[in-house]
C-alpha positions, 0 to 999 in steps of 0.5 A, a space after each residue: 495518484 493523489 486519491 489514496 495518499 490521504 489514507 496514509 498521511 495521518 494515523 488511522 484507526 485502521 489496523 493490519 494483521 501480524 505475520 511478523 513472525 514469518 519475517 522476523 523469525 528464523 524460518 523465513 524460507 520453508 523447504 519448498 521455497 515458501 517465502 512470503 512478503 508485504 508493503 505501501 503508498 504515496 505519490 507526489 509531495 505537494 509540501 516539499 519544503 524549500 529547505 534542501 535535504 539534510 545529508 549528514 551521515 545517518 547509519 543504523 546497525 552494524 551489519 556488513 550488508 548495506 541498504 540505502 533508505 531514502 525518505 523525505 525527513 525534512 519535508 514540511 507537513 504530513 510528508 515529513 511526519 510520515 517519513 519520521 514515522 517510517 524511519 522509526 519503523 525501520 529502526 524498530 524492524 532492525 531492533 526486533 530482528 535477531 542479529 541482522 547482518 545489515 546496516 541502514 544508510 538513511 538519506 533525507 531527500 527533502 521530498 524532492 527528486 533532486 534530493 532523492 537523486 543526491 541521497 541515492 548517489 551517496 548511498 550507492 557510493 557508500 556501498 548500498 546493495 539495494 535502495 529502499 524508498 523514496 516515498 513519492 512517485 515523482 522522485 522514483 525515476 531520478 533514483 532509478 536513473 542511477 540504480 538501473 545502469 548498476 543493476 541495483 534494485 529499488 523498493 519504493 513506497 509509491 502507489 503509482 504503478 507507472 514508476 514500477 518496473 526495470 528493477 523498481 519494485 513497489 512496496 505499497 498498498 496498490 488499488 489494483 490489489 483491493 479491486 481484484 480481491 473485492 470483485 473476486 469475493 463478490 463473484 464468489 457470493 453470486 454477484 454478476 452485474 456491477 456498477 461503479 462510481 469513481 473519481 475522475 483523477 489518476 486514482 480513478 483511472 487505475 481503479 477503472 482499468 483494474 475493475 473492468 479487467 477483474 469483472 471480465 475475468 469473472 465473466 461478470 458485466 459492468 452495467 454502469 460506470 461513471 466518473 465524477 469531478 466537482 459535480 457528483 449529481 449528474 453521474 449519480 443520476 445515471 448510476 441510480 437509473 442503472 442500479 435496477 440491473 446491478 447486483 453490486 455497486 463499487 464506490 472507490 475513493 477516500 472516506 469523506 468522498 465515499 460518504 459524499 458520493 453515497 449521499 449524492 446517489 441517495 439524493 438521485 433516488 438510489 436505494 443503497 440498501 437494496 444493493 451490495 456496496 463495495 469499496 477499497 482499503 480507503 474505506 477504512 475510515 471513521 466517516 465511512 463507519 459512521 454513515 448510515 447508508 454505507 452499513 453492510 458495505 464490503 471492502 478489501 484491506 489488510 487484516 487489521 490485527 497486524 497493524 494493531 499489534 505493530 502500533 502497540 509495539 511502536 507506541 511502547 518504543 516511541 511514545 506516539 502513533 505510527 502513520 499507516 504507511 509505517 508498516 511498509 518501512 518495517 516490512 522492507 527492512 525486515 525483508 532485507 534482513 531475512 534475505 541477507 541471512 538466507 539467500 547468500 550472494 543472490 539476496 537482492 537478485 530479481 529472482 529472489 525478490 519476485 519469488 512467487 510464494 511471496 513474503 509475510 509482513 505486518 499487513 499479511 502476504 505480499 509478493 512483487 511481480 516481475 513488472 515491479 507492482 505487488 500483489 497482496 493477500 487481503 481480507 474482506 471487511 464489512 462496514 459496521 457502526 463504530 468500525 468494521 468486521 472481517 467477513 473473509 480472512 487474508 489468504 495464508 498462501 498465494 494460489 499457483 
């Protein structure tokens, strides 16, 4: 799934809301089993370096509960930078959690499935009770091959839902959460007829399935649905002609592509000011905020305040900016520390990880589904010049 990972491979002006207190403070578990949880996204690594992974022992923390953390630390380009930022965030979570009883066994997979397998093997032989990572979808199956026979859970950071399940849980920003939230919100403000333009790739396929399902659930109708490749003009004409029958138009892609798609629609005669534009968390991008035709568009994303607060603490500690996905590593480690403290021998059991109340993280509420995917409590943001403003906050709890 190439689409979404552009958002996370570099720091973004985006930000997300602080539910840190719930994870890091003592009262993680309320009397009514109200745990709350949250995490993020990458798929395949086109830039894995030729160098093999560095497997010198790296253990952080002195607790008795051992946790494996597999990241592409020696991979070249954005992958290695993201991995280092996530490693920093993991260490920050340990430092901010009061006396965590965990030890992180950090393994470098070099961005390759072989490296991930080697790192997992090493972590397991050193006593890891659960594995956090890897980052890339292509490396998840090689780790799962080792963990499944042992009944050991994996919390991976990929956005590719096809690698989830059977003991593999994804702590990432999945497009399905964004689509469900924005369609539900739109239906709540009276939108009934929807059109959409999405890229003809793996990300677009995921969006298509989630969108059609979400609209159907709200008894809405899809009046036009078009995919585009290099040519946007032809699908844009088809959608532009159908817009008279639509209340809302979804454009799901990363920032630069959203702007190009909106321009193609305008060129095809669509007046985008007469329709409610909808997007996903990938809209959290300066190019989108600067586009005149996208002003007033709505998109689902974590509330920015959590990431803002996290980024400030990260800057103070490390002297640089975190990548957007750094919060995933932070939340994963904070969750492990909280479960190790409160859940005894069942700390990483599937029933503990899939608690329906979920958990609270930097980016708000999240919970793992039994199929290994996750659900997030997201805010709805409105595009404004120079940024975005929340029009609906993140939910404080998951509905039944």
